[in-house]
C-alpha positions in Angstrom: 182.1 -104.4 52.6 181.4 -102.6 55.8 184.1 -102.3 58.6 181.6 -104.3 60.9 181.5 -107.2 58.4 185.4 -107.3 58.1 185.8 -107.6 61.8 183.0 -110.1 62.1 184.8 -112.2 59.5 187.8 -112.5 62.1 185.4 -115.0 64.1 185.3 -117.6 61.3 187.2 -120.6 62.8 187.4 -119.4 66.5 186.5 -122.2 68.9 185.2 -122.0 72.6 183.3 -124.1 75.1 180.1 -122.4 76.0 177.9 -123.8 78.7 179.9 -127.3 78.2 179.2 -127.1 74.4 182.1 -127.2 72.2 181.3 -124.9 69.5 183.0 -123.1 66.3 182.0 -120.0 64.2 181.6 -121.4 60.5 179.8 -118.5 58.8 178.8 -114.8 59.0 175.7 -113.7 57.5 175.4 -110.0 56.3 171.5 -110.1 57.0 171.3 -108.9 60.6 174.2 -109.5 60.7 174.1 -113.0 62.0 176.7 -115.5 63.5 176.3 -119.2 62.4 177.8 -121.6 65.3 178.5 -125.3 64.8 178.7 -127.9 67.7 181.9 -129.5 67.1 181.2 -132.5 69.6 178.3 -134.7 69.0 175.4 -134.7 66.2 172.0 -135.0 65.8 169.9 -137.2 63.4 168.7 -135.2 60.2 165.5 -136.3 58.7 165.2 -136.3 54.8 162.1 -134.6 53.0 159.7 -137.3 54.1 160.7 -137.2 57.8 162.6 -140.4 57.9 165.9 -140.3 59.6 168.6 -139.8 57.0 172.0 -139.2 58.5 174.0 -137.7 61.5 175.1 -134.1 61.2 176.3 -131.4 63.6 174.0 -129.2 65.0 174.3 -125.6 63.9 172.8 -122.3 65.6 172.3 -118.9 63.8 172.8 -116.1 66.4 171.9 -112.6 66.1 174.8 -110.3 66.7 173.0 -108.3 69.6 171.5 -110.0 72.8 167.8 -109.8 73.0 168.0 -109.6 76.7 170.7 -107.0 77.3 171.9 -103.9 75.0 175.4 -105.8 74.3 176.6 -108.5 72.0 175.2 -111.9 72.2 176.9 -113.6 75.1 178.0 -116.8 73.1 179.5 -114.2 70.6 181.4 -112.3 73.3 182.7 -115.9 74.5 183.8 -116.8 71.1 185.4 -113.3 70.2 187.4 -112.9 73.4 188.3 -109.7 75.0 190.1 -107.7 72.2 187.7 -108.7 69.5 184.4 -107.8 71.8 186.1 -104.6 72.4 186.5 -103.8 68.7 182.8 -105.1 67.9 181.2 -102.9 70.7 183.0 -99.9 69.3 181.4 -100.6 65.7 177.9 -101.0 67.1 
């Protein structure tokens, strides 16, 4: 496993409020790599295979490690990582 993936795994379980939304890192995907973030407050209705409303589930978002606008880490990931981990991640990119 690469050093970048080991550092990214330290994000799992971290929580932050981003633009008024409480979120938590729940998974790191090696392809990309990408960070999966779950909203911890609120939920939306998930449809079944027929399009019928089935159940309430927390909303998840899969974020790329790098921002598509800036040449830096994704701003949500920077917020979740904090200053120290952000610095370590930048040094590995």
